ROSE-4610 file (N, C-alpha, C; in Angstrom, 1 decimal, always signed):
// ROSE-4610
residu = [X/X/X/X/X/X/X/X/X/X/X/X/X/X/X/X/X/X/X/X/X/X/X/X/X/X/X/X/X/X/X/X/X/X/X/X/X/X/X/X/X/X/X/X/X/X/X/X/X/X/X/X/X/X/X/X/X/X/X/X/X/X/X/X/X/X/X/X/X/X/X/X/X/X/X/X/X/X/X/X/X/X/X/X/X/X/X/X/X/X/X/X/X/X/X/X/X/X/X/X/X/X/X/X/X/X/X/X/X/X/X/X/X/X/X/X/X/X/X/X/X/X/X/X/X/X/X/X/X/X/X/X/X/X/X/X/X/X/X/X/X/X/X/X/X/X/X/X/X/X/X/X/X/X/X/X/X/X/X/X/X/X/X/X/X/X/X/X/X/X/X/X/X/X/X/X/X/X/X/X/X/X/X/X/X/X/X/X/X/X/X/X/X/X/X/X/X/X/X/X/X/X/X/X/X/X/X/X/X/X/X/X/X/X/X/X/X/X/X/X/X/X/X/X/X/X/X/X/X/X/X/X/X/X/X/X/X/X/X/X/X/X/X/X/X/X/X/X/X/X/X/X/X/X/X/X/X/X/X/X/X/X/X/X/X/X/X/X/X/X/X/X/X/X/X/X/X/X/X/X/X/X/X/X/X/X/X/X/X/X/X/X/X/X/X/X/X/X/X/X/X/X/X/X/X/X/X/X/X/X/X/X/X/X/X/X/X/X/X/X/X/X/X/X/X/X/X/X/X/X/X/X/X/X/X/X/X/X/X/X/X/X/X/X/X/X/X/X/X/X/X/X/X/X/X/X/X/X/X/X/X/X/X/X/X/X/X/X/X/X/X/X/X/X/X/X/X/X/X/X/X/X/X/X/X/X/X/X/X/X/X/X/X/X/X/X/X/X/X/X/X/X/X/X/X/X/X/X/X/X/X/X/X/X/X/X/X/X/X/X/X/X/X/X/X/X/X/X/X/X/X/X/X/X/X/X/X/X/X/X/X/X/X/X/X/X/X/X/X/X/X/X/X/X/X/X/X/X/X/X/X/X/X/X/X/X/X/X/X/X/X/X/X/X/X/X/X/X/X/X/X/X/X/X/X/X/X/X/X/X/X/X/X/X/X/X/X/X/X/X/X/X/X/X/X/X/X/X/X/X/X/X/X/X/X/X/X/X/X/X/X/X/X/X/X/X/X/X/X/X/X/X/X/X/X/X/X/X/X/X/X/X/X/X/X/X/X/X/X/X/X/X/X/X/X/X/X/X/X/X/X/X/X/X/X/X/X/X/X/X/X/X/X/X/X/X/X/X/X/X/X/X/X/X/X/X/X/X/X/X/X/X/X/X/X/X/X/X/X/X/X/X/X/X/X/X/X/X/X/X/X/X/X/X/X/X/X/X/X/X/X/X/X/X/X/X/X/X/X/X/X/X/X/X/X/X/X/X/X/X/X/X/X/X/X/X/X/X/X/X/X/X/X/X/X/X/X/X/X/X]
num = [1/1/1/2/2/2/3/3/3/4/4/4/5/5/5/6/6/6/7/7/7/8/8/8/9/9/9/10/10/10/11/11/11/12/12/12/13/13/13/14/14/14/15/15/15/16/16/16/17/17/17/18/18/18/19/19/19/20/20/20/21/21/21/22/22/22/23/23/23/24/24/24/25/25/25/26/26/26/27/27/27/28/28/28/29/29/29/30/30/30/31/31/31/32/32/32/33/33/33/34/34/34/35/35/35/36/36/36/37/37/37/38/38/38/39/39/39/40/40/40/41/41/41/42/42/42/43/43/43/44/44/44/45/45/45/46/46/46/47/47/47/48/48/48/49/49/49/50/50/50/51/51/51/52/52/52/53/53/53/54/54/54/55/55/55/56/56/56/57/57/57/58/58/58/59/59/59/60/60/60/61/61/61/62/62/62/63/63/63/64/64/64/65/65/65/66/66/66/67/67/67/68/68/68/69/69/69/70/70/70/71/71/71/72/72/72/73/73/73/74/74/74/75/75/75/76/76/76/77/77/77/78/78/78/79/79/79/80/80/80/81/81/81/82/82/82/83/83/83/84/84/84/85/85/85/86/86/86/87/87/87/88/88/88/89/89/89/90/90/90/91/91/91/92/92/92/93/93/93/94/94/94/95/95/95/96/96/96/97/97/97/98/98/98/99/99/99/100/100/100/101/101/101/102/102/102/103/103/103/104/104/104/105/105/105/106/106/106/107/107/107/108/108/108/109/109/109/110/110/110/111/111/111/112/112/112/113/113/113/114/114/114/115/115/115/116/116/116/117/117/117/118/118/118/119/119/119/120/120/120/121/121/121/122/122/122/123/123/123/124/124/124/125/125/125/126/126/126/127/127/127/128/128/128/129/129/129/130/130/130/131/131/131/132/132/132/133/133/133/134/134/134/135/135/135/136/136/136/137/137/137/138/138/138/139/139/139/140/140/140/141/141/141/142/142/142/143/143/143/144/144/144/145/145/145/146/146/146/147/147/147/148/148/148/149/149/149/150/150/150/151/151/151/152/152/152/153/153/153/154/154/154/155/155/155/156/156/156/157/157/157/158/158/158/159/159/159/160/160/160/161/161/161/162/162/162/163/163/163/164/164/164/165/165/165/166/166/166/167/167/167/168/168/168/169/169/169/170/170/170/171/171/171/172/172/172/173/173/173/174/174/174/175/175/175/176/176/176/177/177/177/178/178/178/179/179/179/180/180/180/181/181/181/182/182/182/183/183/183/184/184/184/185/185/185/186/186/186/187/187/187/188/188/188/189/189/189/190/190/190/191/191/191/192/192/192/193/193/193/194/194/194/195/195/195/196/196/196/197/197/197/198/198/198/199/199/199/200/200/200/201/201/201/202/202/202/203/203/203/204/204/204/205/205/205/206/206/206/207/207/207/208/208/208/209/209/209/210/210/210/211/211/211/212/212/212/213/213/213/214/214/214/215/215/215/216/216/216/217/217/217/218/218/218/219/219/219/220/220/220]
x = [+0.8/+0.0/+0.9/+2.1/+2.9/+3.8/+3.9/+4.7/+4.1/+2.8/+2.1/+2.3/+2.1/+2.3/+3.7/+4.7/+6.1/+6.4/+5.9/+6.1/+5.4/+4.3/+3.6/+4.4/+4.9/+5.7/+6.9/+7.6/+8.8/+8.4/+7.3/+6.8/+6.5/+5.9/+5.6/+6.9/+7.8/+9.1/+9.8/+9.8/+10.4/+9.7/+8.4/+7.6/+8.0/+8.0/+8.4/+9.8/+10.7/+12.1/+12.2/+11.4/+11.4/+10.9/+9.8/+9.2/+10.2/+10.9/+11.8/+13.0/+13.5/+14.6/+14.1/+12.9/+12.4/+12.3/+11.9/+11.8/+13.2/+14.2/+15.5/+16.1/+15.8/+16.2/+15.7/+14.3/+13.7/+14.3/+14.6/+15.2/+16.6/+17.4/+18.7/+18.7/+17.8/+17.6/+17.3/+16.4/+16.0/+17.2/+18.0/+19.2/+20.1/+20.4/+21.3/+20.8/+19.5/+19.0/+19.1/+18.9/+19.1/+20.6/+21.5/+22.9/+23.3/+22.8/+23.1/+22.6/+21.4/+20.8/+21.6/+22.0/+22.9/+24.2/+24.8/+26.1/+25.9/+24.8/+24.6/+24.4/+23.6/+23.4/+24.7/+25.5/+26.8/+27.7/+27.7/+28.5/+28.1/+26.8/+26.2/+26.7/+26.8/+27.2/+28.7/+29.4/+30.8/+31.6/+32.7/+33.5/+34.0/+34.2/+34.6/+36.1/+36.4/+37.7/+38.6/+39.7/+40.5/+41.7/+42.0/+43.2/+44.5/+45.6/+46.8/+46.9/+47.5/+47.5/+48.3/+47.7/+48.4/+49.2/+50.0/+50.9/+50.0/+48.9/+48.0/+47.4/+47.0/+46.4/+47.4/+48.7/+49.8/+50.0/+50.0/+50.2/+49.1/+47.9/+46.7/+46.8/+47.3/+47.4/+48.5/+49.6/+50.7/+50.2/+49.5/+49.0/+48.0/+47.2/+46.3/+47.1/+48.1/+48.9/+49.6/+50.1/+50.8/+49.9/+48.6/+47.7/+47.3/+47.3/+47.0/+48.2/+49.3/+50.5/+50.5/+51.2/+51.3/+51.8/+51.3/+51.7/+52.9/+53.7/+54.7/+55.7/+55.9/+56.8/+56.4/+55.1/+54.6/+54.9/+55.1/+55.3/+56.8/+57.7/+59.1/+59.6/+60.1/+60.6/+61.9/+62.3/+63.6/+64.6/+65.9/+66.9/+67.0/+67.0/+67.1/+65.8/+64.7/+63.4/+62.9/+62.3/+61.5/+60.1/+59.5/+58.2/+57.2/+56.2/+55.0/+53.8/+53.1/+52.0/+50.7/+49.8/+48.5/+47.6/+47.7/+47.1/+45.6/+44.8/+43.4/+42.9/+43.7/+43.4/+43.6/+44.7/+44.9/+43.8/+43.4/+42.3/+41.0/+40.7/+39.5/+39.6/+40.8/+40.9/+40.7/+40.9/+40.7/+39.2/+38.4/+37.0/+36.9/+37.8/+37.9/+38.0/+38.5/+38.9/+40.1/+41.0/+42.2/+42.0/+42.2/+42.1/+43.4/+43.4/+44.6/+45.8/+45.4/+46.4/+47.0/+46.1/+46.5/+47.4/+47.0/+47.8/+49.1/+49.2/+50.5/+51.4/+50.8/+51.6/+52.1/+51.2/+51.7/+52.8/+52.6/+53.6/+54.9/+54.9/+56.1/+56.8/+56.0/+56.6/+57.2/+56.5/+57.1/+58.3/+58.4/+59.6/+60.7/+60.5/+61.5/+62.1/+61.2/+61.7/+62.3/+62.5/+63.1/+62.2/+60.9/+60.0/+59.5/+59.8/+59.4/+60.5/+61.7/+62.8/+63.4/+64.3/+65.0/+64.2/+63.5/+62.7/+61.3/+60.4/+59.0/+58.2/+57.2/+56.3/+54.8/+54.1/+52.7/+51.9/+51.1/+50.4/+48.9/+48.4/+47.0/+46.3/+45.0/+44.2/+44.1/+43.6/+43.3/+44.5/+44.3/+45.3/+45.1/+45.6/+45.5/+46.2/+47.4/+48.2/+49.0/+49.6/+50.5/+51.7/+52.0/+53.1/+53.4/+54.6/+55.0/+55.9/+55.8/+56.5/+57.4/+58.7/+59.8/+60.3/+60.4/+61.1/+62.2/+63.4/+64.6/+65.0/+65.1/+65.7/+66.7/+66.3/+67.1/+66.5/+67.2/+66.6/+65.7/+64.6/+63.6/+62.2/+61.3/+59.9/+59.2/+58.2/+57.5/+56.0/+55.2/+53.8/+53.4/+52.8/+52.5/+51.0/+50.6/+49.2/+49.1/+48.0/+47.8/+47.4/+46.8/+46.3/+44.8/+44.4/+43.0/+42.8/+43.8/+43.6/+44.0/+44.4/+44.8/+44.5/+44.7/+44.4/+45.7/+45.7/+46.9/+47.4/+46.5/+46.9/+47.8/+47.4/+48.1/+49.5/+49.5/+50.8/+51.7/+51.2/+52.0/+52.6/+51.8/+52.2/+53.4/+53.2/+54.3/+55.5/+55.4/+56.6/+57.3/+56.5/+57.0/+57.9/+57.3/+58.1/+59.3/+59.2/+60.4/+61.5/+61.2/+62.2/+62.8/+62.0/+62.5/+63.5/+63.2/+64.2/+65.5/+65.5/+66.7/+67.3/+66.8/+67.4/+67.1/+65.9/+65.5/+64.4/+64.4/+63.3/+62.3/+61.1/+60.0/+59.2/+58.6/+57.5/+56.3/+55.2/+54.0/+53.0/+52.5/+51.6/+50.2/+49.5/+48.1/+47.5/+46.2/+45.4/+44.5/+44.7/+43.9/+44.5/+43.7/+44.2/+44.4/+43.6/+43.8/+45.2/+45.5/+46.8/+47.9/+47.7/+48.8/+49.0/+48.0/+48.1/+48.8/+48.5/+49.2/+50.7/+51.0/+52.4/+53.2/+52.5/+53.2/+53.4/+52.5/+52.7/+53.9/+54.0/+55.2/+56.5/+56.5/+57.7/+58.0/+57.0/+57.2/+57.7/+57.2/+57.7/+59.1/+59.5/+60.9/+61.8/+61.3/+62.2/+62.3/+61.2/+61.3/+62.3/+62.4/+63.4/+64.8/+65.0/+66.3/+67.2/+68.5/+69.5/+69.2/+69.8/+69.4/+69.6/+70.6/+70.8/+69.7/+69.2/+68.1/+66.7/+66.6/+65.3/+64.9/+65.9/+65.6/+64.9/+64.8/+64.1/+62.6/+61.9/+60.4/+60.0/+58.7/+58.3/+58.3/+58.1/+58.1/+59.4/+60.5/+61.8/+62.0/+61.2/+61.3/+60.3/+59.1/+58.0/+57.4/+57.5/+56.9/+55.7/+54.6/+53.4/+53.2/+52.7/+52.3/+50.8/+50.1/+48.7/+48.3/+47.4/+46.9/+46.3/+45.7/+45.2/+46.2/+47.4/+48.5/+48.9/+48.9/+49.3/+48.2/+46.9/+45.8/+45.8/+46.1/+46.1/+47.2/+48.4/+49.5/+49.3/+48.6/+48.4/+47.3/+46.4/+45.2/+45.6]
y = [-1.2/+0.0/+1.3/+1.2/+2.3/+2.5/+1.4/+1.4/+2.3/+2.2/+3.0/+4.5/+5.1/+6.5/+6.9/+6.1/+6.5/+6.4/+5.4/+5.3/+6.4/+6.9/+8.0/+9.3/+9.4/+10.7/+10.7/+9.5/+9.4/+9.7/+9.1/+9.4/+10.8/+11.5/+12.9/+13.7/+13.3/+14.1/+13.9/+12.7/+12.5/+13.3/+13.3/+14.1/+15.6/+16.1/+17.5/+17.8/+16.9/+17.1/+17.1/+16.2/+16.1/+17.4/+17.9/+19.2/+20.4/+20.3/+21.4/+21.4/+20.1/+20.0/+20.5/+20.1/+20.6/+22.1/+22.7/+24.2/+24.8/+24.2/+24.7/+24.6/+23.5/+23.3/+24.4/+24.6/+25.7/+27.0/+27.3/+28.6/+28.7/+27.6/+27.6/+27.8/+27.1/+27.3/+28.7/+29.3/+30.7/+31.6/+31.4/+32.2/+32.1/+30.9/+30.6/+31.4/+31.3/+32.0/+33.5/+34.1/+35.5/+35.9/+35.1/+35.4/+35.3/+34.3/+34.2/+35.4/+35.9/+37.0/+38.3/+38.4/+39.6/+39.6/+38.4/+38.3/+38.6/+38.2/+38.4/+39.9/+40.6/+42.0/+42.8/+42.4/+43.1/+42.9/+41.7/+41.5/+42.3/+42.5/+43.3/+44.7/+45.3/+46.7/+46.9/+45.8/+46.0/+46.3/+47.0/+47.2/+46.0/+45.9/+44.7/+44.4/+43.2/+42.8/+42.8/+43.6/+43.7/+42.7/+42.2/+41.4/+42.2/+41.5/+42.2/+43.2/+44.4/+45.4/+45.0/+45.3/+45.0/+46.2/+46.0/+47.1/+48.3/+48.0/+49.0/+49.8/+49.1/+49.8/+50.6/+50.1/+50.9/+52.2/+52.1/+53.3/+54.3/+53.8/+54.7/+55.4/+54.6/+55.1/+56.2/+56.0/+56.9/+58.2/+58.1/+59.3/+60.1/+59.4/+60.1/+60.8/+60.1/+60.7/+61.9/+61.8/+63.0/+64.2/+63.8/+64.9/+65.6/+64.9/+65.4/+65.9/+65.8/+66.2/+67.7/+68.1/+69.6/+70.3/+71.5/+72.3/+73.3/+73.0/+73.9/+74.2/+73.1/+73.3/+74.4/+74.6/+75.6/+77.0/+77.1/+78.4/+78.7/+77.7/+77.9/+79.1/+80.1/+81.3/+81.2/+82.2/+82.2/+82.5/+82.1/+82.4/+83.9/+84.3/+85.7/+86.5/+85.9/+86.6/+86.8/+88.0/+88.2/+87.7/+86.9/+86.3/+87.1/+87.6/+88.3/+87.5/+87.1/+86.2/+87.1/+87.1/+87.8/+86.9/+87.0/+86.1/+85.9/+87.0/+86.9/+86.3/+86.6/+85.9/+84.4/+84.0/+82.6/+81.9/+82.7/+82.1/+82.0/+83.0/+82.9/+81.8/+81.5/+80.4/+79.0/+79.0/+77.8/+77.7/+78.6/+78.7/+78.9/+79.7/+80.2/+79.1/+77.9/+76.8/+77.1/+78.0/+78.4/+79.7/+79.6/+80.8/+81.5/+82.8/+83.6/+82.9/+82.4/+81.7/+80.5/+79.7/+78.4/+78.8/+79.8/+80.3/+80.7/+81.5/+82.0/+80.8/+79.8/+78.6/+77.8/+77.7/+76.9/+77.7/+79.0/+79.8/+79.8/+79.9/+79.9/+78.5/+77.4/+76.1/+75.9/+76.3/+76.2/+77.0/+78.2/+79.0/+78.3/+77.7/+77.1/+75.9/+75.2/+74.1/+74.5/+75.8/+76.3/+76.2/+76.2/+76.0/+77.4/+78.5/+79.8/+80.8/+80.3/+81.2/+81.7/+82.6/+83.0/+84.1/+85.0/+86.1/+86.0/+85.9/+85.7/+86.6/+87.3/+88.2/+87.8/+87.4/+87.1/+88.4/+88.9/+90.1/+89.8/+90.5/+90.3/+91.6/+91.6/+92.8/+93.1/+94.3/+94.7/+94.9/+94.9/+95.2/+96.7/+97.0/+98.3/+99.4/+99.0/+99.8/+99.0/+99.6/+98.8/+98.4/+97.1/+96.7/+95.3/+94.8/+93.5/+92.9/+91.6/+90.9/+89.9/+90.1/+89.3/+88.2/+87.0/+85.9/+85.4/+85.3/+84.9/+83.5/+82.7/+81.3/+81.2/+80.6/+80.6/+81.6/+82.8/+83.9/+84.6/+85.2/+86.0/+85.7/+85.5/+85.4/+86.4/+87.1/+88.2/+88.0/+88.3/+88.4/+89.9/+90.4/+91.9/+92.1/+93.3/+93.7/+95.0/+95.2/+96.4/+97.6/+97.4/+98.4/+98.8/+99.9/+100.3/+101.1/+101.9/+102.8/+102.3/+101.1/+100.5/+99.0/+98.4/+97.0/+96.3/+95.0/+94.2/+94.4/+94.6/+94.9/+96.1/+97.2/+98.4/+98.2/+97.4/+97.1/+96.3/+95.4/+94.6/+95.4/+96.4/+97.3/+98.1/+98.6/+99.5/+98.6/+97.4/+96.5/+96.2/+96.0/+95.8/+97.0/+98.2/+99.4/+99.5/+99.3/+99.4/+98.4/+97.2/+96.2/+96.4/+96.8/+97.1/+98.3/+99.3/+100.4/+99.9/+98.8/+98.2/+97.1/+97.1/+96.1/+94.6/+94.4/+93.0/+92.6/+91.3/+90.7/+90.1/+89.9/+89.4/+88.3/+87.5/+86.5/+86.9/+87.3/+87.6/+86.5/+85.9/+84.9/+85.4/+85.6/+86.1/+85.7/+85.5/+85.3/+86.5/+87.6/+88.8/+89.6/+89.7/+90.3/+91.8/+92.4/+93.8/+94.1/+93.2/+93.4/+93.1/+92.0/+91.7/+92.9/+93.5/+94.7/+95.8/+96.1/+97.2/+96.9/+95.6/+95.3/+95.3/+94.8/+94.9/+96.3/+97.2/+98.6/+99.2/+98.9/+99.4/+98.8/+97.5/+97.0/+97.6/+97.9/+98.6/+100.0/+100.7/+102.0/+102.0/+101.0/+100.8/+100.6/+99.9/+99.6/+100.9/+101.7/+102.9/+103.9/+103.8/+104.7/+104.2/+103.0/+102.4/+102.9/+102.7/+103.0/+102.3/+102.7/+102.1/+100.6/+100.0/+98.6/+97.9/+98.5/+97.8/+97.9/+98.8/+99.0/+97.9/+97.0/+95.9/+94.8/+94.9/+93.9/+94.1/+93.0/+93.0/+93.0/+93.5/+93.5/+92.1/+91.0/+89.7/+89.2/+89.9/+89.5/+90.1/+91.1/+91.8/+91.2/+91.0/+90.5/+89.3/+88.2/+87.0/+86.7/+86.1/+85.8/+84.3/+83.9/+82.5/+82.5/+81.5/+81.4/+81.1/+81.8/+81.5/+80.1/+79.6/+78.3/+77.2/+77.4/+76.5/+76.5/+77.7/+77.8/+77.2/+77.5/+76.9/+75.4/+74.8/+73.4/+72.8/+73.4/+72.9/+73.0/+74.1/+74.3/+73.4/+73.0/+72.1/+70.7]
z = [+0.0/+0.0/+0.0/+0.6/+0.6/-0.7/-1.5/-2.7/-3.7/-3.9/-5.0/-4.8/-3.7/-3.6/-3.9/-3.4/-3.7/-5.2/-5.9/-7.3/-8.1/-7.5/-8.2/-8.0/-6.9/-6.6/-7.5/-7.7/-8.5/-10.0/-10.4/-11.8/-12.1/-11.1/-11.2/-11.3/-10.4/-10.4/-11.8/-12.3/-13.7/-14.7/-14.6/-15.6/-15.5/-14.3/-14.1/-14.6/-14.3/-14.7/-16.3/-16.9/-18.4/-19.0/-18.4/-18.9/-18.7/-17.6/-17.3/-18.3/-18.6/-19.6/-21.0/-21.3/-22.6/-22.7/-21.6/-21.5/-21.6/-20.9/-21.0/-22.4/-23.1/-24.5/-25.4/-25.2/-26.0/-25.7/-24.5/-24.1/-24.7/-24.6/-25.2/-26.7/-27.3/-28.8/-29.2/-28.4/-28.6/-28.4/-27.4/-27.1/-28.3/-28.8/-29.9/-31.1/-31.4/-32.6/-32.4/-31.2/-31.0/-31.2/-30.7/-30.8/-32.3/-33.0/-34.4/-35.2/-34.8/-35.5/-35.2/-33.9/-33.6/-34.3/-34.4/-35.1/-36.6/-37.2/-38.6/-38.8/-37.9/-38.0/-37.9/-36.9/-36.7/-37.9/-38.4/-39.6/-40.8/-40.9/-42.0/-42.0/-40.8/-40.7/-40.4/-40.1/-39.9/-41.2/-41.1/-42.3/-42.9/-44.2/-44.8/-44.4/-44.2/-43.9/-45.2/-45.1/-46.3/-46.3/-47.4/-47.5/-47.5/-47.6/-47.6/-48.8/-48.5/-49.6/-50.8/-52.0/-53.2/-53.6/-54.7/-55.2/-55.6/-56.2/-56.7/-55.5/-54.4/-53.3/-52.6/-52.5/-51.9/-52.7/-54.0/-54.8/-54.6/-54.5/-54.3/-52.9/-51.9/-50.5/-50.5/-51.2/-51.3/-52.0/-53.1/-53.7/-52.8/-52.1/-51.2/-50.1/-49.6/-48.5/-49.0/-50.3/-50.8/-51.0/-51.4/-51.7/-50.4/-49.2/-48.0/-47.2/-47.7/-47.0/-46.8/-45.7/-45.5/-46.7/-46.9/-48.0/-47.7/-46.8/-46.4/-47.6/-48.4/-49.5/-50.4/-50.6/-51.5/-50.9/-49.6/-48.9/-48.8/-49.1/-48.8/-49.5/-48.8/-49.5/-50.1/-50.9/-51.5/-50.4/-50.5/-49.5/-49.3/-48.1/-47.7/-47.7/-48.1/-48.1/-46.7/-46.5/-45.2/-45.6/-44.7/-44.9/-44.1/-44.8/-44.2/-44.4/-43.3/-43.3/-43.0/-44.0/-43.8/-42.9/-41.6/-40.7/-40.9/-41.0/-41.1/-42.4/-43.5/-44.7/-44.7/-44.0/-43.8/-43.0/-41.9/-41.1/-41.9/-42.7/-43.6/-44.5/-45.1/-46.0/-45.3/-44.0/-43.2/-42.8/-43.3/-42.9/-41.4/-40.9/-39.5/-38.5/-39.0/-38.1/-37.3/-37.9/-37.2/-36.4/-35.1/-34.2/-34.4/-33.9/-34.0/-33.2/-32.1/-31.2/-31.9/-32.5/-33.2/-34.4/-35.1/-36.3/-35.9/-34.8/-34.3/-33.9/-33.2/-32.8/-34.0/-35.0/-36.3/-37.0/-37.1/-37.8/-37.1/-35.7/-34.9/-35.1/-35.0/-35.1/-36.5/-37.6/-38.9/-39.1/-38.5/-38.6/-37.8/-36.6/-35.9/-36.6/-37.5/-38.3/-39.6/-39.8/-41.0/-42.3/-42.1/-43.2/-43.7/-43.0/-43.4/-43.4/-43.6/-43.8/-42.4/-42.5/-41.2/-40.5/-41.3/-40.7/-41.1/-40.1/-40.4/-39.5/-40.1/-39.3/-39.6/-38.6/-38.7/-38.4/-39.4/-39.2/-38.9/-37.9/-37.4/-37.3/-37.5/-37.3/-35.8/-35.5/-34.1/-33.3/-32.0/-31.0/-30.5/-29.4/-28.8/-29.7/-30.2/-31.1/-32.0/-33.0/-33.9/-33.1/-33.0/-32.2/-32.7/-32.3/-32.6/-31.5/-31.4/-30.3/-31.0/-30.7/-31.4/-30.5/-31.1/-30.4/-31.2/-30.6/-31.4/-31.0/-32.0/-31.9/-33.0/-34.1/-35.3/-36.2/-36.3/-37.0/-36.1/-36.7/-35.8/-36.3/-35.3/-35.6/-34.8/-35.4/-34.7/-35.0/-34.0/-34.1/-34.0/-35.1/-35.1/-35.2/-34.6/-34.6/-35.3/-36.0/-36.8/-36.0/-34.8/-34.0/-34.4/-33.8/-34.0/-35.2/-35.7/-36.7/-38.1/-38.2/-39.5/-39.6/-40.7/-40.9/-41.0/-41.0/-41.2/-42.6/-43.6/-45.0/-45.0/-44.3/-44.3/-43.7/-42.6/-41.9/-42.9/-43.6/-44.5/-45.6/-46.2/-47.2/-46.7/-45.5/-44.9/-44.7/-44.3/-44.1/-45.5/-46.5/-47.8/-48.2/-48.0/-48.4/-47.6/-46.3/-45.4/-45.8/-46.0/-46.3/-47.7/-48.7/-50.0/-49.9/-49.1/-48.9/-48.4/-47.7/-47.1/-47.9/-49.2/-50.2/-49.8/-49.2/-48.9/-49.9/-50.1/-50.9/-49.9/-50.4/-49.5/-50.2/-49.3/-49.7/-48.8/-49.5/-48.8/-48.9/-47.8/-47.8/-47.7/-48.9/-48.9/-50.2/-50.2/-51.4/-51.6/-50.9/-51.0/-52.3/-53.4/-54.6/-54.4/-53.5/-53.3/-52.6/-51.6/-51.0/-51.9/-52.7/-53.7/-54.7/-55.1/-56.0/-55.3/-54.1/-53.4/-53.2/-52.8/-52.6/-53.9/-55.0/-56.3/-56.8/-56.4/-56.8/-56.0/-54.8/-54.0/-54.6/-55.0/-55.6/-56.9/-57.7/-59.0/-58.8/-57.8/-57.5/-57.0/-56.3/-55.8/-57.0/-58.0/-59.2/-60.0/-60.1/-60.9/-60.2/-58.9/-58.3/-58.1/-58.6/-58.5/-59.6/-59.4/-60.5/-61.8/-62.9/-64.2/-64.2/-63.6/-63.6/-62.9/-61.8/-61.1/-61.7/-62.7/-63.3/-64.3/-64.6/-65.4/-64.7/-63.4/-62.5/-62.6/-62.4/-62.4/-60.9/-60.6/-59.2/-58.6/-59.4/-58.9/-58.3/-58.8/-58.2/-56.8/-56.5/-55.2/-54.2/-54.7/-53.8/-54.5/-53.8/-54.3/-53.4/-54.0/-53.3/-53.1/-52.0/-51.8/-51.3/-51.6/-51.4/-49.9/-49.4/-48.0/-47.9/-48.9/-48.9/-48.6/-49.1/-48.8/-47.4/-46.8/-45.4/-44.5/-44.9/-44.1/-44.2/-45.4/-45.5/-44.7/-44.7/-43.9/-42.4/-42.0/-40.6/-40.0/-40.8/-40.3/-40.2]
């Protein structure tokens, strides 16, 4: 009489265990399917795995790197040139991503590495008065401000005239056509006032221009 209830309990336990195992199997299968779905979705949006670079892909990468390389070479002045940088024009060509402080730091660093000649002046608008701050390392680098009564363009033209009077040649970094015309006029006037032998020179031999876009590309 006592065997029947025990056997019934065991049977019920086995049945419950079997149901539990089936439920676990279903849960595990569901988890596996979810993991597989997640893996498939991740693989669909993941970047494609690339094989080892071929000669063609290496050439393409080198061309892209060369195209994105800093443009300092385009700014390299002639030996002995004084370099005048139209700071606000360079900032404008960077779409104002370059602040005045960043531009000053880039210009100073390029000068220290010998990329902007021995004497470089960065011209900026504004300031309490026309003034410049000189730092000497190899050669001289100066940050100049036009002051309240003039613009950086005016200060650059005055510098061009001053250095030409002292028989110096210049490289002016600007894409401002108005400033280029003013500086070229000063150079032409200096040639007209020169002795006969000097009059055979062209304004371009005294004042060379470099594009502000090249400076902005190199600085960014």
